[in-house]
N, C-alpha and C positions, 0 to 999 in steps of 0.2 A: 500551593505556591508559597515559597519562603522569600522574605525580603520585604522591605517597605516599598510602597508605591512610588515614593520620590527618590529612590535609589536605583542605580543601574544594575547592581548585583542581585540577581533573582534566580531561583531554581524552581522549575515546574516539575513536580513529581506526581505520581498517581496516589491520591489520597482517598478518592471515592471509588468504591468497588463496583464491579460489573453488576448491572441490575439483575434481580432474581429471575426475571423472565428470560433474559438473554443467556444467563448462566444455565438455566434449566434446558433451554433449547440446545446449547452447545453440548451438554452432557447427554441429552437424548440422541442427538445425531451421532456423536462419537461412540456412545455405548452401543447403539444399534449396528454401527459399522463393525465394531469388534465382535458383537454377538453373531452377526451373519458370517463372519470369517471363521468362527470357532465351531459352527454347526457341522455335523457330519454330512458330507455329500460327495459328489464325484469330482469336485474341483481339486486339482493337485495341491499338496501342502505348500510347494514352493511359491505358488501364486498367492496363496493366503498370507504367507509370511511377507511377501513383497507389499501387499496392501497394508498389513499391520505395521510394517516398518515405516511406510509413508505416514500413517496416522500418528505413530509415535513421534516422528520427526516434526510434524506440524504441532503436536502437543508441546514438545520441548521448546520449539521456537516461540509459541504463544506464552509459555511460562516465563522464558527469559526476556521476551519483549515487555511483559508486564512488570517484572521485577527490576530490570535494568533501564527501562525507558525513562529518559530524562532530557529536559531542555534547560540549559544553563546559559544565562545572559550575564555578561560582564563588560568592563570597559574596553576589552580587546575585541569583543564580538559575541557570536552565538555558537555554542557547542551543543551538538545533538548526539546523544548516546542511544543506540538501539540494542537489539538482542546480541549482535556480534561486532558492530562497527561503531566508531566514534568519528564524527565529522565536525569540522570547525569552519566557521566563516567569519572573516574580519569585517568590521563595520564598513570599511571603504569598498569592500566587495559586495555588500548587500544593497540591492536596489530597492526592495520593498518588503513589507510584511503584510500579508493579506488574509483576511478572514473569508473563507469560501464555504459554500454549502457542500456537505458530503453527498455525493450522488448515489441514488438507488440503494440506500441503506435503511430500509424501513425498520429493521430489527436492531439497528445500532443505537447505543446509548447517546453517542455524540452525533449531533446533526450538523454542527459547524466546527471546522477545524482551521488551523492557521498554517500557511505556507510561507516560507522564506524564498524570495526570488533574488538571484544574483544578477550581476551586470551582463552576463552572457545569456540571460533568459532562462537559466535552469532553475528548478524549484526544489525545495527540500521541506518535507513535512516536519513540523515541530511537535514531538510527542508530548501529550498531556496539556497542550495549549489548545483546548477545545471547550465547548460549552457544557460538557459533562463535568470536567474538572474545575472550570471557571464559569460560574453562572453568568457573570457580567463580562463575557469574553471581549466584546467590542470595546468596552471602556478600558479594559486591561491593555489591549493592543494599542489603542489611541494614546494611553499614558506612556507605554513603553516607547512608542515612536517619538513622543515629545522628549522624553528623557534621553533617548539615544541620539537625537539630532546633533547634540554637541560633540559626541564621540565620532560621528560619521564625518564631520567637517563640511557638511553640505545639507541643504534642505531636502525634504521628501517631495521632490517634484517629478512629475512624469517626464520621461525622455522618449521621443518617438522611436529612436533606433532600438532601444531596449524593449519597448512594447512590441515592435515588429518581431524581435527575436522570441519573445514570450509566445506570441500567436503562432509563429512557425513551429516552435517546439511543442506547443499544445496540439497542433494538427498531427505532427509526427507521433506524439504520445498516444493520441486517440487511435491512430492507425495501428500502432503496436498492440494496444489493448484489444482491439477488435480482432487482429490477426491471432493474438494469443488465445482469445476466446474460441476462435475457430479451431485452433490446434487442440485445445482442451476437449472440445466437442468431438473432434476426430479421434482423440485418445480414448474417450469413453465409448465411442462407437466401435472402435477396434477392440476394446476390452470386452464389450458385450458379444461381439462376433467370436472372439477368442474363447470365451466361456461356452458359447454355443458349439464351437468345434470340439471342445473337450467333452461336453455332455454327449454329443452324437457319435463320438469316437473318431473324428477326423484328425488328421495330423495338424497340430497347432503351429502357428507361426508368430510367436510373441515379438520377436525382433522387428519383423515387418509391420505388424499391426500396431504395436505400442510405441515404436520409436520412429520408424521410417515414414509411416503415414502422417502422424502429427507434424513432423518436420517438413514434409512436402507441402502439407496444407498451409503451414505458416509461411514458407518460402513463396508460395503462390499468392497468398492473400496480402502479404505486406506491401509489395510494390503497387498492387492494384488499389489498395486502400490509401496509400500515400498519394497516389495520383489523384484520387477523388478529393483528398483533403487539400491538395494544392490548388484545385479548381474551385473550392468552396470560397464564398465571399468572406473576407476578414471582418471580425467583430472586435470592437474595443472593449 
């Protein structure tokens, strides 16, 4: 993080590298995937190239996100730069800055990260504003909120209508995440069945198994999970 704590102009960049354990895990998983795709077997080359292209795309995205990831804070608001996008939020549109625990990330270096919530209840992750890059994360956010109060023109006070929007969006987001998980599982199930068809010599149906089935699974799961989320009790 660049900038004095008593100034609003700050930049949060990645200065601490990924831990050796997580780096080794990433290389092992990626290397094993590439190795399996380069081994001679009965799987057609076009399917191997598809998998390798997906691995390469993920690797490029990870490198760009690491190199370009930046959170910039100034008198006008907060700017977030990711791998491909730059998003800005003015202070009068920002409702809150919240430190939240990162769920189900036992291998992650950062256990706590920071979200920006706007007046519509939407949230935006702030890159490098986490406990891996900032050991005293909560103190940093408390100080930032104090300094930014004058630029917002209002106090950091909870508003029931915005809290209701946050809870509503959180329920929808959880439903989308679970539906996406179901679609991914359907994709890999279809991939395994496709490989089995190729091995035994049956006629493969990649379009049906790898695209149609996951999309149908997502379309069926999403409204069901949203209905469940709408019936769940609200928590503040």
